[in-house]
VEXDREN-2710 file (C-alpha; in Angstrom, 1 decimal):
% VEXDREN-2710
k/r/px/py/pz
1/MET/207.0/-40.7/34.3
2/ALA/206.8/-37.2/35.7
3/GLN/208.0/-38.4/39.0
4/GLY/211.0/-40.1/37.3
5/ALA/211.9/-37.0/35.5
6/LYS/211.8/-35.0/38.7
7/THR/214.0/-37.5/40.4
8/LEU/216.5/-37.5/37.5
9/HIS/216.6/-33.7/37.6
10/ALA/217.3/-33.8/41.3
11/VAL/220.2/-36.3/40.9
12/VAL/221.9/-34.9/37.8
13/LYS/223.5/-31.4/38.1
14/TRP/223.2/-30.0/34.7
15/PRO/226.2/-27.8/33.6
16/TRP/224.1/-24.8/33.0
17/THR/222.6/-24.9/36.5
18/ALA/225.6/-25.9/38.5
19/ARG/227.3/-23.0/40.4
20/SER/230.9/-23.7/41.4
21/PRO/232.6/-21.4/43.9
22/ILE/235.3/-20.6/41.3
23/SER/232.9/-19.4/38.7
24/HIS/231.1/-17.3/41.3
25/ARG/234.4/-15.8/42.4
26/ASN/235.3/-15.0/38.8
27/ARG/232.0/-13.4/38.2
28/ARG/232.5/-11.2/41.2
29/ARG/235.9/-10.1/40.1
30/THR/234.5/-9.3/36.6
31/ASN/231.8/-7.2/38.2
32/ASP/234.3/-5.4/40.3
33/ALA/236.4/-4.7/37.3
34/ASP/233.4/-3.4/35.4
35/ARG/232.6/-1.1/38.2
36/GLN/236.1/0.2/38.1
37/ILE/235.8/0.9/34.4
38/TYR/232.5/2.6/34.6
39/ALA/233.7/4.7/37.6
40/GLY/236.8/5.7/35.7
41/CYS/235.0/6.7/32.5
42/SER/232.4/8.6/34.4
43/ARG/235.0/10.5/36.4
44/HIS/237.0/11.5/33.3
45/CYS/233.8/12.6/31.4
46/CYS/232.8/14.7/34.5
47/ILE/236.3/16.3/34.6
48/CYS/236.2/17.2/31.0
49/GLY/232.7/18.7/31.2
50/LEU/233.3/20.7/34.4
51/ALA/236.6/22.1/33.0
52/ILE/234.9/23.2/29.8
53/LEU/232.0/24.8/31.7
54/GLY/234.5/26.5/34.0
55/TRP/236.1/28.3/31.1
56/GLY/232.8/29.3/29.5
57/GLY/232.0/26.7/26.9
58/PHE/233.5/24.2/24.4
59/ALA/234.6/26.8/21.8
60/ALA/236.3/29.0/24.3
61/PHE/238.0/26.1/26.0
62/CYS/239.3/24.7/22.7
63/SER/240.7/28.1/21.7
64/ARG/243.8/27.1/23.8
65/PRO/245.8/24.5/22.0
66/ALA/247.5/23.4/25.2
67/TRP/244.1/22.6/26.7
68/VAL/243.1/20.6/23.6
69/ALA/246.3/18.6/24.1
70/LEU/245.4/18.2/27.8
71/LEU/242.0/16.7/26.9
72/ILE/243.6/14.4/24.3
73/VAL/246.0/13.1/26.9
74/LEU/243.2/12.6/29.4
75/LEU/241.1/10.7/26.9
76/ALA/244.2/8.6/25.9
77/LEU/244.9/7.7/29.5
78/SER/241.3/6.8/30.0
79/GLY/241.4/4.5/27.0
80/VAL/244.6/2.8/28.2
81/ALA/243.2/2.4/31.7
82/LEU/240.4/0.2/30.2
83/PHE/242.9/-2.5/29.6
84/ALA/244.8/-2.2/32.9
85/GLY/242.7/-4.7/34.9
86/GLY/242.2/-3.0/38.3
87/ASN/239.1/-3.4/40.3
88/LEU/237.1/-2.1/43.3
89/SER/237.1/-5.5/45.2
90/SER/237.1/-5.6/49.0
91/GLY/239.1/-8.8/48.6
92/VAL/239.7/-11.1/51.6
93/ARG/239.6/-8.3/54.1
94/GLU/239.1/-4.5/53.7
95/ASP/240.1/-1.7/56.0
96/ARG/236.8/0.3/55.9
97/SER/238.0/2.9/58.4
98/ASN/240.1/4.4/55.5
99/ARG/237.2/4.9/53.1
100/TRP/237.0/8.6/54.1
101/VAL/240.1/9.2/51.9
102/ILE/237.9/8.4/48.8
103/GLY/235.6/11.3/49.7
104/VAL/238.6/13.6/50.0
105/PHE/239.9/12.5/46.6
106/ALA/236.5/13.0/45.1
107/LEU/236.1/16.5/46.6
108/ILE/239.5/17.7/45.5
109/GLY/238.9/16.2/42.0
110/LEU/235.7/18.2/41.6
111/LEU/237.4/21.4/42.7
112/ASP/240.3/20.6/40.3
113/ALA/237.9/20.0/37.4
114/HIS/235.7/23.2/37.7
115/LEU/237.4/25.7/39.9
116/LEU/240.8/25.9/38.2
117/ALA/239.5/26.8/34.8
118/GLN/237.6/29.7/36.4
119/THR/240.7/30.9/38.2
120/ASP/242.5/31.0/34.9
121/ARG/239.7/32.8/33.1
122/LYS/239.5/35.4/35.8
123/GLU/243.3/35.7/36.1
124/PHE/243.1/34.8/39.9
125/TRP/246.4/33.7/41.4
126/THR/247.8/32.6/38.1
127/ILE/251.4/31.4/37.5
128/GLY/253.5/32.1/34.3
129/GLY/252.1/32.1/30.8
130/ASN/251.5/29.7/27.9
131/ALA/254.8/27.9/28.3
132/ILE/253.8/26.7/31.8
133/ARG/250.6/25.2/30.2
134/TRP/252.6/23.1/27.8
135/PHE/255.0/22.0/30.5
136/ALA/252.0/21.0/32.6
137/VAL/250.6/18.9/29.8
138/GLY/253.8/16.9/29.8
139/LEU/253.7/16.7/33.6
140/PHE/250.1/15.5/33.4
141/ALA/250.9/12.8/30.9
142/VAL/253.9/11.5/32.9
143/GLY/251.9/11.4/36.1
144/GLY/249.0/9.7/34.5
145/ALA/251.3/7.0/33.0
146/LEU/253.0/6.4/36.4
147/ARG/249.5/6.2/37.9
148/ILE/248.4/3.5/35.5
149/TRP/251.7/1.5/35.3
150/PRO/251.3/-0.3/38.7
151/VAL/247.7/-1.3/37.7
152/PHE/249.2/-3.1/34.7
153/VAL/251.7/-4.8/36.9
154/LEU/249.2/-6.0/39.6
155/ARG/246.3/-6.5/37.2
156/ARG/243.3/-7.9/39.2
157/ARG/245.2/-7.6/42.4
158/PHE/245.1/-3.8/42.2
159/SER/242.1/-2.5/44.1
160/GLY/240.8/1.0/44.6
161/LEU/240.2/0.0/48.2
162/VAL/242.6/-0.7/51.0
163/ALA/242.0/-4.5/50.9
164/ILE/244.0/-7.7/51.0
165/GLN/243.4/-9.5/47.7
166/PRO/243.4/-13.3/47.3
167/GLY/246.7/-14.9/46.4
168/PRO/250.2/-13.5/46.7
169/THR/250.1/-9.7/46.6
170/LEU/253.6/-8.5/47.6
171/VAL/255.4/-7.4/44.5
172/THR/259.0/-6.1/44.8
173/SER/260.2/-6.2/41.2
174/GLY/259.9/-3.6/38.4
175/VAL/258.7/-0.2/39.4
176/TYR/258.0/-1.6/42.9
177/SER/261.8/-2.2/43.4
178/VAL/262.3/1.6/43.2
179/ILE/259.4/3.0/45.1
180/ARG/256.7/1.3/47.2
181/HIS/253.8/3.5/46.1
182/PRO/254.3/4.5/42.4
183/SER/250.6/5.0/41.8
184/TYR/250.3/7.6/44.5
185/LEU/253.4/9.5/43.3
186/GLY/251.8/9.4/39.8
187/LEU/248.6/10.8/41.3
188/MET/250.5/13.8/42.8
189/ILE/252.4/14.5/39.6
190/ASN/249.2/14.2/37.5
191/SER/247.3/16.5/39.9
192/LEU/250.1/19.1/39.8
193/GLY/250.2/18.9/36.0
194/TRP/246.4/19.5/35.8
195/GLY/246.7/22.5/38.1
196/LEU/249.6/24.1/36.2
197/ALA/247.8/23.6/32.9
198/PHE/245.5/26.3/34.1
199/ARG/248.4/28.3/35.6
200/SER/246.6/28.0/38.9
201/GLY/248.1/28.6/42.3
202/VAL/244.9/27.1/43.7
203/GLY/245.6/23.9/41.8
204/VAL/249.1/23.7/43.4
205/LEU/247.4/24.2/46.8
206/LEU/244.9/21.4/46.1
207/MET/247.7/19.1/45.2
208/VAL/249.3/19.8/48.5
209/LEU/246.0/19.1/50.3
210/LEU/246.1/15.6/48.7
211/ILE/249.2/14.7/50.7
212/PRO/247.7/14.2/54.2
213/ALA/245.0/11.9/52.7
214/LEU/247.7/10.0/50.7
215/ILE/249.8/9.6/53.9
216/ALA/246.8/8.2/55.8
217/ARG/246.2/5.8/52.9
218/ILE/249.8/4.7/52.9
219/HIS/249.8/4.1/56.7
220/ALA/246.6/2.0/56.3
221/GLU/248.2/-0.1/53.6
222/GLU/251.5/-0.6/55.5
223/ARG/249.9/-1.4/58.8
224/ARG/251.5/-4.8/58.6
225/PRO/254.4/-4.1/56.1
226/ALA/257.2/-6.3/55.1
227/GLN/259.9/-4.6/57.1
228/ALA/262.8/-5.7/54.8
229/VAL/261.0/-4.1/51.8
230/CYS/260.3/-0.9/53.7
231/ARG/263.9/-0.6/54.7
232/ARG/265.1/-1.3/51.1
233/VAL/262.6/0.6/49.0
234/ARG/261.6/4.2/49.4
235/CYS/257.9/5.2/49.9
236/LEU/257.3/7.8/47.2
237/LEU/260.8/9.0/46.0
238/PRO/263.6/6.8/44.6
239/ALA/266.6/6.4/46.8
240/TYR/268.7/8.6/44.6
241/LEU/266.2/11.5/45.0
242/ALA/265.2/11.0/48.6
243/VAL/267.0/12.6/51.5
244/ASP/268.0/10.0/54.0
245/SER/266.5/10.9/57.4
246/GLY/268.7/8.3/59.2
247/SER/265.7/6.2/60.3
END
């Protein structure tokens, strides 16, 4: 009887023990999406904490209404990003030679979070007054929205890595019909808004230092571009804002 049960168990594939390639792939995508969510939440909590410490404490930081609004926008963008559906999947094939860009982004992000509040507190290389803070909050919100918008468009196909994702990935409609890299443009605007919220010339400089890393990232992503799309759609600026170089 025991031998018969053993034979039956070997022949029958019970539903709770069977592992199909599709379910395994879905679990992997879910894990990648979870990692993206945890990384995003941790990053935003770290940014808030370092900025508050840089100014000298929670009470001192919240004495500026513009900064309270800035934190509210940051938390709101974090909440919206939870439903965007991006991931950190390496997909079918990943260009690992471009991973150094992530380190550059992380370093500049840490400097943005802690250093800029200190420059404002010490009045080091500051720009304008309180009006520039409120303008910067709006800039930060617009940049953050533009950063997240493409993630909602691509959903699971949006990866934080330079990787070819399974299935059709070339999207040329919506925001992608105007610019090829809206998320990177959003990152630049968002970073500039954060820097100006602290009236920081150093923040503007850090945003400029993002550009070489972004260009390297774009070149890696467009190593095998669709030439017709590249000719028709601008890289970072819409056609009516970009200056035609004649190329």
